[in-house]
C-alpha positions as CSV (number, residue, x, y, z in Angstrom):
1,M,-0.3,0.1,0.2
2,F,2.9,2.5,1.1
3,K,4.7,1.8,-2.3
4,S,1.6,3.0,-4.2
5,I,0.8,5.6,-2.6
6,S,5.0,6.2,-3.1
7,N,4.7,5.8,-6.5
8,Y,1.7,7.5,-7.3
9,F,2.5,10.9,-5.9
10,N,6.5,9.8,-7.3
11,K,4.3,10.3,-10.7
12,K,2.5,13.0,-10.5
13,N,6.1,14.9,-10.3
14,L,7.3,13.1,-13.9
15,K,8.1,16.5,-16.3
16,D,8.4,13.8,-19.2
17,E,5.9,11.5,-20.4
18,R,8.4,9.3,-22.1
19,Y,9.7,7.8,-19.0
20,S,6.4,7.1,-17.4
21,F,7.0,3.5,-18.8
22,L,8.7,3.4,-15.9
23,F,5.3,2.5,-13.4
24,D,4.1,0.3,-15.8
25,K,3.8,-3.1,-14.0
26,P,7.6,-4.9,-14.0
27,H,8.2,-7.9,-15.7
28,K,7.4,-11.7,-14.4
29,D,10.7,-12.8,-13.6
30,E,13.0,-10.4,-14.9
31,Y,15.1,-8.6,-13.0
32,V,18.1,-6.2,-13.7
33,C,21.2,-6.5,-11.0
34,F,23.4,-2.9,-11.3
35,D,26.1,-1.7,-9.5
36,C,27.7,2.0,-9.4
37,E,32.0,2.8,-9.0
38,T,32.1,6.5,-7.5
39,T,34.5,9.2,-6.9
40,G,33.7,8.3,-2.8
41,L,31.0,7.3,-0.4
42,D,29.0,10.8,-0.1
43,T,26.2,10.6,-1.7
44,K,26.0,14.3,-1.7
45,I,28.8,15.5,-3.2
46,D,30.6,12.0,-5.4
47,D,30.1,11.6,-9.1
48,I,29.3,7.9,-10.3
49,I,31.8,7.1,-12.7
50,S,31.2,4.0,-13.9
51,I,27.4,1.9,-14.5
52,G,27.0,-1.9,-14.8
53,A,24.3,-4.1,-15.3
54,V,22.9,-7.4,-16.3
55,I,19.3,-9.0,-17.0
56,I,18.4,-11.6,-15.2
57,K,15.5,-13.6,-17.1
58,N,14.4,-17.0,-15.8
59,N,16.5,-18.0,-13.4
60,T,19.5,-17.0,-16.2
61,I,21.9,-14.3,-16.6
62,I,21.0,-13.0,-20.3
63,S,24.7,-12.8,-21.6
64,S,24.0,-10.6,-24.7
65,K,22.4,-8.0,-22.6
66,K,25.0,-5.6,-20.6
67,F,25.1,-2.1,-19.9
68,V,28.7,-1.0,-19.4
69,K,29.5,2.9,-19.0
70,F,31.9,5.3,-18.2
71,V,31.4,8.5,-16.6
72,K,33.4,11.2,-16.5
73,P,32.8,13.1,-13.8
74,K,33.2,16.6,-11.8
75,T,34.9,16.2,-8.7
76,K,38.2,14.4,-8.2
77,L,38.9,11.1,-7.7
78,Q,39.1,9.5,-3.8
79,A,42.3,7.4,-2.9
80,D,40.4,5.2,-0.4
81,A,37.6,4.7,-4.0
82,I,40.8,3.7,-6.1
83,K,42.2,1.1,-4.2
84,I,38.3,-0.5,-4.4
85,H,37.9,-0.1,-8.3
86,H,41.0,0.8,-9.7
87,I,40.2,3.4,-11.9
88,R,42.2,6.4,-12.8
89,E,41.0,10.0,-13.6
90,C,43.8,9.2,-16.8
91,D,41.3,6.1,-17.6
92,L,38.1,8.4,-17.6
93,E,39.5,10.8,-20.1
94,E,37.0,9.1,-23.0
95,A,34.2,8.3,-20.5
96,E,30.6,10.1,-21.2
97,D,28.3,12.6,-20.3
98,I,26.4,11.2,-16.9
99,N,23.1,13.0,-18.4
100,E,23.8,10.7,-21.5
101,V,24.8,7.3,-19.5
102,I,21.2,7.7,-16.7
103,D,19.1,8.5,-19.6
104,E,20.6,4.9,-21.7
105,F,20.6,3.7,-18.4
106,V,17.2,4.3,-17.6
107,N,15.5,3.0,-21.3
108,F,18.1,-0.5,-20.1
109,I,16.9,-1.1,-17.1
110,G,13.1,0.2,-18.1
111,N,10.1,-1.1,-15.4
112,R,12.3,-4.2,-14.5
113,T,12.8,-5.3,-10.2
114,L,16.2,-4.1,-9.8
115,V,18.7,-6.0,-7.8
116,G,21.8,-5.3,-5.8
117,Y,24.5,-5.0,-2.8
118,F,24.3,-2.1,-0.5
119,L,21.8,-1.1,-3.5
120,E,19.8,2.0,-1.6
121,F,24.1,3.8,-2.0
122,D,23.9,2.7,-6.1
123,M,20.2,4.1,-5.8
124,A,21.2,7.5,-4.1
125,M,23.8,8.4,-6.3
126,I,21.5,7.4,-9.6
127,N,18.6,9.2,-8.2
128,K,21.1,12.4,-7.3
129,Y,21.2,12.4,-11.6
130,L,18.1,11.2,-12.8
131,K,15.3,13.8,-10.6
132,P,17.0,17.0,-11.8
133,K,16.5,15.6,-14.8
134,I,12.9,14.3,-15.2
135,G,11.3,15.2,-11.9
136,I,11.8,11.9,-9.9
137,H,13.1,9.3,-8.5
138,L,13.2,5.5,-9.9
139,P,9.9,4.0,-8.3
140,N,11.1,0.6,-9.9
141,K,10.7,-2.2,-6.6
142,K,14.2,-3.7,-5.6
143,H,15.6,-5.9,-4.0
144,E,18.9,-5.9,-1.5
145,V,20.9,-9.2,-1.9
146,S,22.3,-8.5,2.0
147,A,18.9,-8.8,3.3
148,I,17.6,-11.9,1.2
149,Y,20.2,-13.5,3.0
150,Y,20.4,-12.6,6.3
151,D,16.8,-14.2,6.4
152,Y,18.4,-17.0,4.4
153,K,21.1,-16.8,6.9
154,I,18.7,-16.2,10.7
155,E,16.3,-18.6,9.1
156,R,19.3,-21.9,9.1
157,I,21.0,-20.2,12.4
158,P,18.8,-18.0,14.8
159,Q,20.4,-15.4,16.8
160,A,23.8,-16.4,14.7
161,N,25.9,-13.1,13.7
162,I,25.4,-12.6,10.3
163,D,28.2,-11.4,8.3
164,L,27.5,-9.3,5.1
165,R,30.3,-8.6,3.5
166,F,30.1,-8.8,-0.2
167,D,33.3,-11.6,0.0
168,T,32.0,-13.3,2.7
169,I,28.7,-14.1,0.5
170,M,30.1,-15.1,-1.9
171,N,32.5,-17.2,0.0
172,D,29.9,-18.9,2.1
173,L,27.4,-19.7,-1.0
174,Q,30.3,-21.2,-3.4
175,I,30.1,-18.8,-5.8
176,P,33.5,-17.8,-7.5
177,V,34.9,-14.2,-7.6
178,M,35.1,-12.8,-11.3
179,G,38.0,-11.4,-11.4
180,K,38.4,-7.2,-10.1
181,H,35.9,-5.8,-8.5
182,D,34.4,-3.2,-11.5
183,A,31.2,-2.2,-11.9
184,Y,30.5,-5.3,-14.8
185,N,31.2,-7.5,-13.0
186,D,30.3,-6.5,-9.5
187,A,26.7,-6.4,-10.9
188,I,27.1,-10.1,-13.4
189,M,28.2,-11.9,-9.1
190,T,25.9,-10.0,-7.6
191,A,23.5,-11.3,-10.5
192,L,24.6,-15.3,-9.4
193,I,24.1,-14.3,-5.2
194,F,20.6,-13.5,-6.1
195,I,20.1,-16.4,-8.4
196,K,21.4,-18.7,-6.0
197,L,19.4,-17.2,-2.5
198,T,15.7,-17.2,-4.6
199,N,16.8,-21.2,-5.4
200,F,16.7,-22.0,-2.3
201,P,13.4,-23.5,-1.3
202,K,12.7,-21.9,2.2
203,V,13.7,-18.4,0.6
204,K,10.5,-16.0,-0.5
205,I,11.0,-12.7,-2.2
206,N,8.4,-10.1,-2.5
C-alpha cells in the first residue's frame, strides 16, 4: 500500500512522459542487477564514474544484454575509492557525460525490478542525477541481496551473528570471484548471489 501511494505522488512529479514506462507493471521473472563505481562514498558530493548492469530472466543472466558505461566525473577521485575499483582519472578521458549515461541506463532497466548489493547507495547515486532531469526518483521495485541472505541465514541459525560482507557471502554460497571489482563484474557476481539465494526452497521474495 505504501509503495503504491509513494509511486502515485512520484509519478505526479514526472516532467517527461517519455519515462512513464517506469511506472508500468514490472516484467514477471525479469530483473536488472546493477552496480555503480564512484569517486567516493558521499552521495551528496561524489560522482558516478561507471555503471554496470545485467538482465536476469528466468534464473539466467542474459549475457547478450549488458550495460557498461564509464562517466566523466566533476569531482576528484578519492584515494580510498581508487583502491577499491582501481579506476584512475586517466582511465576516464574517453568517458561519457552523466546525463547521456543516465538516460541510456533508465531505458536499459525499463520497469524491471532492480537487484543489488548496498543497493540503497547505488539508487541514491542514480537518483541524484535522475530527479533534476525528469523530476522523479526511480520507482522500480528493488531487492537487496544482503537482506535476502540475512533472512536465509537467520532462518537456519537463529540468533547468529551474520557477516554481510560481499566476499563472505560469495564464499559461503560457493560462488567464484570474477576478477577485479569493477561495476560490471560486481553486477554479475551480485546476480549470481541473487539467483542462488532465490532458488533455495525456503527463500521467498515479494
